[in-house]
C-alpha positions in Angstrom: -0.1 -0.2 0.1 0.8 3.5 0.4 3.6 3.1 3.1 5.8 5.9 4.1 5.4 9.0 6.3 2.2 8.7 8.1 0.1 12.2 8.3 -3.4 13.8 8.9 -4.6 15.9 5.8 -7.8 17.9 6.5 -10.7 18.6 3.8 -12.3 21.4 5.7 -14.8 21.8 2.7 -16.0 18.1 3.3 -15.6 18.0 7.1 -12.9 15.0 6.2 -9.7 14.2 8.0 -7.6 12.0 6.0 -5.4 9.8 7.6 -2.1 7.9 5.6 0.8 6.0 6.1 2.4 3.9 9.2 1.0 5.2 12.5 3.3 3.6 14.3 5.9 5.0 17.6 8.6 6.1 15.1 5.9 8.4 14.0 3.7 9.8 16.8 5.7 12.3 17.8 5.4 13.9 14.2 1.4 12.8 13.8 0.6 14.1 17.0 2.5 18.0 15.7 0.3 17.7 12.5 -2.9 16.7 14.2 -2.4 19.6 16.8 -1.6 22.0 13.7 -5.3 21.4 12.1 -6.9 21.6 14.7 -7.8 25.4 14.5 -8.9 24.8 10.8 -11.6 22.0 11.8 -14.9 23.1 10.9 -17.5 22.9 13.8 -19.8 19.7 14.1 -19.3 16.4 12.7 -16.0 15.3 11.2 -15.3 12.6 9.3 -12.0 10.4 9.9 -11.3 8.7 6.6 -8.6 5.8 7.7 -8.4 3.6 4.6 -4.8 4.9 3.7 -3.4 3.9 7.1 -0.6 1.4 6.0 0.1 0.0 8.9 -0.6 0.8 13.1 1.0 -0.5 16.3 -0.1 0.6 20.0 1.5 3.9 20.3 -0.5 4.6 16.7 -3.8 3.2 18.4 -3.3 5.7 21.6 -2.7 8.3 19.2 -6.2 7.4 17.1 -8.0 7.2 20.8 -6.7 10.5 21.8 -7.6 12.1 18.4 -11.3 10.1 19.2 -11.3 12.0 22.6 -10.4 15.2 21.5 -13.2 15.4 18.9 -15.6 14.3 21.0 -14.3 17.1 23.7 -14.9 19.6 21.4 -18.2 18.8 20.3 -17.2 17.2 16.7 -19.0 14.0 17.0 -17.0 12.1 15.2 -17.5 9.3 12.8 -14.8 7.0 11.2 -14.6 5.2 8.1 -12.9 2.8 6.0 -11.2 1.3 8.8 -8.5 -1.5 7.6 -8.7 -4.7 9.2 -5.5 -4.7 10.1 -6.2 -1.3 12.3 -9.4 -3.2 13.4 -7.6 -6.1 14.7 -4.3 -4.4 16.1 -7.0 -1.8 18.1 -9.6 -4.8 18.8 -6.3 -6.6 20.4 -5.9 -3.4 22.6 -9.4 -3.0 23.6 -10.2 0.2 21.5 -11.9 -1.4 18.7 -15.3 -3.2 18.8 -18.4 -3.5 16.0 -19.8 -0.5 16.5 -16.8 2.1 17.7 -13.2 2.1 17.0 -10.9 4.5 19.3 -13.9 6.1 20.6 -15.4 7.1 17.3 -18.5 5.8 15.8 -17.6 3.4 12.8 -20.0 4.3 9.7 -21.1 1.0 8.6 -23.2 2.6 5.5 -20.3 2.1 3.3 
């Protein structure tokens, strides 16, 4: 897949936060900084977190996604996550962060 630098890109017009790359320990600091940098630009209301381009994830990446979900909820953004790859679901589920309805605190959009 699209392995390589991890990141988060905001499509403000569509209220979509697109995640990509390797959400792993080595990238965690850079990812956290990117997400914090995007925060001011987030539109109000529901945010769709598009996880389909996450290539790999480890425990640190799951923790970061949980923190993202919590922060979105805490700031009233009603986050929905879609396109969660099976590998991400398995890793998050092993850490108790993912089930059939929610992943990392965000409601899974099952309508796709």
